[in-house]
ZATISE-516862 format. One record per atom (N, C-alpha, C): residue in one letter; x, y, z. Coordinates in steps of 0.1 Angstrom, whole numbers, padded with zeros to 4 digits, always signed. Example, Ala and Ser with C-alpha at 12.3 -4.5 7.8 and 13.67 -1.06 7.14 Angstrom:
REM ZATISE-516862
a+0132-0057+0078/a+0123-0045+0078/a+0132-0033+0078/s+0128-0022+0071/s+0137-0011+0071/s+0129+0000+0079/
END
This chain:
REM ZATISE-516862
m+0129+0056+0010/m+0138+0048+0003/m+0152+0054+0004/g+0159+0048+0006/g+0175+0047+0004/g+0183+0050-0010/q+0195+0050-0006/q+0203+0058-0017/q+0198+0049-0033/a+0199+0060-0044/a+0197+0051-0059/a+0185+0041-0055/g+0177+0049-0049/g+0162+0039-0049/g+0159+0029-0045/e+0172+0025-0034/e+0171+0011-0026/e+0157+0015-0013/p+0153+0008-0009/p+0143+0009+0007/p+0155+0003+0018/r+0149+0013+0025/r+0158+0012+0037/r+0153+0004+0049/d+0157-0001+0063/d+0150-0005+0071/d+0142-0018+0069/r+0148-0026+0059/r+0141-0039+0055/r+0142-0050+0062/l+0137-0058+0066/l+0135-0072+0071/l+0131-0084+0065/f+0141-0092+0064/f+0138-0103+0055/f+0134-0116+0064/a+0120-0122+0062/a+0118-0135+0071/a+0107-0145+0062/s+0112-0156+0064/s+0105-0166+0060/s+0086-0165+0068/g+0079-0164+0062/g+0067-0162+0066/g+0064-0180+0073/h+0050-0184+0080/h+0046-0200+0084/h+0041-0201+0074/g+0042-0213+0069/g+0038-0218+0056/g+0044-0217+0046/h+0051-0204+0046/h+0058-0205+0032/h+0073-0201+0033/r+0078-0213+0040/r+0091-0212+0045/r+0104-0209+0030/r+0100-0209+0021/r+0109-0210+0009/r+0106-0195+0007/d+0095-0193+0006/d+0091-0175+0002/d+0097-0165+0008/r+0103-0161+0005/r+0107-0144+0014/r+0100-0137+0011/r+0096-0128+0025/r+0087-0112+0026/r+0094-0104+0028/v+0092-0092+0026/v+0094-0077+0031/v+0087-0069+0040/l+0092-0064+0051/l+0085-0058+0059/l+0094-0044+0063/e+0094-0037+0055/e+0097-0019+0058/e+0092-0015+0067/l+0101-0013+0075/l+0098-0001+0088/l+0100+0013+0087/d+0104+0019+0074/d+0107+0031+0073/d+0101+0043+0078/g+0105+0049+0089/g+0098+0061+0092/g+0085+0057+0102/v+0081+0046+0109/v+0072+0041+0115/v+0074+0044+0132/g+0087+0045+0135/g+0096+0050+0146/g+0095+0063+0151/v+0098+0066+0164/v+0099+0077+0167/v+0111+0080+0178/p+0124+0082+0174/p+0135+0082+0176/p+0133+0087+0193/g+0139+0078+0201/g+0140+0079+0219/g+0128+0070+0222/v+0119+0068+0216/v+0109+0063+0221/v+0105+0050+0217/a+0104+0036+0230/a+0102+0027+0226/a+0092+0019+0218/p+0090+0009+0210/p+0075+0008+0206/p+0068+0002+0213/v+0055+0002+0213/v+0042-0002+0219/v+0034-0011+0213/n+0029-0021+0218/n+0017-0031+0211/n+0024-0035+0195/l+0035-0039+0201/l+0042-0042+0182/l+0048-0052+0184/v+0050-0065+0184/v+0058-0077+0181/v+0057-0080+0166/l+0071-0087+0166/l+0078-0093+0154/l+0077-0106+0157/t+0073-0118+0149/t+0076-0129+0153/t+0086-0135+0137/l+0094-0144+0140/l+0105-0146+0128/l+0102-0161+0130/f+0099-0169+0122/f+0097-0184+0121/f+0109-0191+0113/v+0113-0199+0120/v+0129-0202+0120/v+0124-0219+0118/d+0135-0223+0112/d+0135-0240+0112/d+0137-0247+0122/d+0150-0240+0134/d+0157-0243+0142/d+0159-0231+0151/a+0152-0233+0158/a+0151-0221+0171/a+0167-0223+0182/q+0168-0237+0183/q+0181-0236+0194/q+0190-0231+0182/a+0194-0234+0169/a+0201-0231+0163/a+0205-0215+0159/a+0194-0207+0163/a+0193-0193+0158/a+0193-0187+0172/h+0189-0192+0179/h+0195-0189+0196/h+0211-0187+0198/d+0216-0203+0193/d+0229-0204+0198/d+0243-0191+0187/q+0234-0191+0173/q+0240-0181+0168/q+0242-0165+0174/l+0224-0165+0176/l+0226-0146+0183/l+0235-0148+0196/q+0234-0159+0204/q+0240-0158+0215/q+0260-0157+0211/r+0263-0164+0200/r+0278-0162+0198/r+0281-0149+0194/a+0271-0143+0189/a+0274-0128+0181/a+0270-0117+0189/g+0270-0119+0203/g+0268-0109+0215/g+0254-0105+0217/a+0242-0109+0211/a+0233-0106+0214/a+0229-0108+0225/e+0221-0100+0233/e+0214-0104+0247/e+0202-0109+0247/i+0199-0121+0249/i+0186-0129+0249/i+0177-0121+0258/a+0169-0114+0258/a+0157-0113+0265/a+0147-0122+0274/r+0145-0131+0267/r+0138-0142+0271/r+0144-0154+0267/g+0142-0166+0275/g+0153-0176+0273/g+0142-0185+0262/l+0152-0200+0256/l+0144-0206+0246/l+0136-0216+0254/e+0124-0215+0249/e+0116-0228+0258/e+0102-0232+0250/d+0104-0244+0252/d+0091-0251+0247/d+0078-0245+0251/t+0066-0245+0242/t+0052-0241+0245/t+0043-0252+0246/p+0029-0251+0255/p+0022-0262+0257/p+0016-0262+0237/w+0018-0251+0234/w+0008-0251+0220/w+0018-0258+0209/g+0030-0261+0213/g+0040-0266+0202/g+0047-0256+0194/h+0055-0248+0203/h+0063-0237+0198/h+0076-0240+0205/r+0087-0235+0198/r+0103-0235+0205/r+0103-0224+0203/s+0104-0213+0214/s+0106-0198+0209/s+0119-0193+0221/f+0123-0183+0217/f+0129-0172+0224/f+0130-0158+0220/g+0134-0147+0231/g+0132-0137+0224/g+0144-0128+0227/v+0144-0118+0218/v+0154-0106+0217/v+0148-0093+0217/d+0156-0087+0220/d+0151-0071+0217/d+0158-0060+0208/d+0153-0055+0201/d+0163-0043+0191/d+0165-0035+0201/p+0178-0029+0199/p+0183-0016+0203/p+0171-0005+0207/d+0157-0002+0200/d+0148+0003+0201/d+0138+0000+0214/g+0136-0016+0213/g+0133-0020+0223/g+0124-0028+0218/l+0123-0030+0204/l+0108-0040+0202/l+0115-0055+0199/r+0103-0059+0209/r+0107-0074+0211/r+0105-0084+0197/i+0116-0091+0193/i+0117-0099+0184/i+0111-0114+0189/w+0107-0121+0184/w+0105-0136+0189/w+0109-0146+0179/v+0115-0152+0181/v+0121-0163+0174/v+0116-0177+0176/v+0106-0181+0167/v+0097-0191+0165/v+0101-0203+0157/e+0099-0216+0160/e+0101-0231+0156/e+0086-0235+0159/v+0078-0239+0151/v+0068-0249+0151/v+0074-0265+0150/l+0069-0269+0164/l+0077-0281+0164/l+0068-0291+0161/p+0071-0304+0155/p+0063-0312+0149/p+0053-0318+0156/g+0042-0322+0152/g+0031-0329+0163/g+0031-0341+0166/d+0025-0346+0177/d+0027-0359+0183/d+0023-0368+0173/
END
């Protein structure tokens, strides 16, 4: 917990299928300083991956894997946090 009982290391993201509902994932105390996360992937579903990509790029974020459309109907890109955690930003494309 942070100061005055506030949780630290919170990540807010919309869950797939719950676009209007906010979920909280707390990662406090799970990392080891100086050791990159292993076998852990964080996926954030967004309504517009291109807009999220452009916003992060303008803010100076290093894009680890560029924007691409997948055969299974996702548009996604990846960024790495300072500890090396790969964060995928994914848009579910409308079906044919």
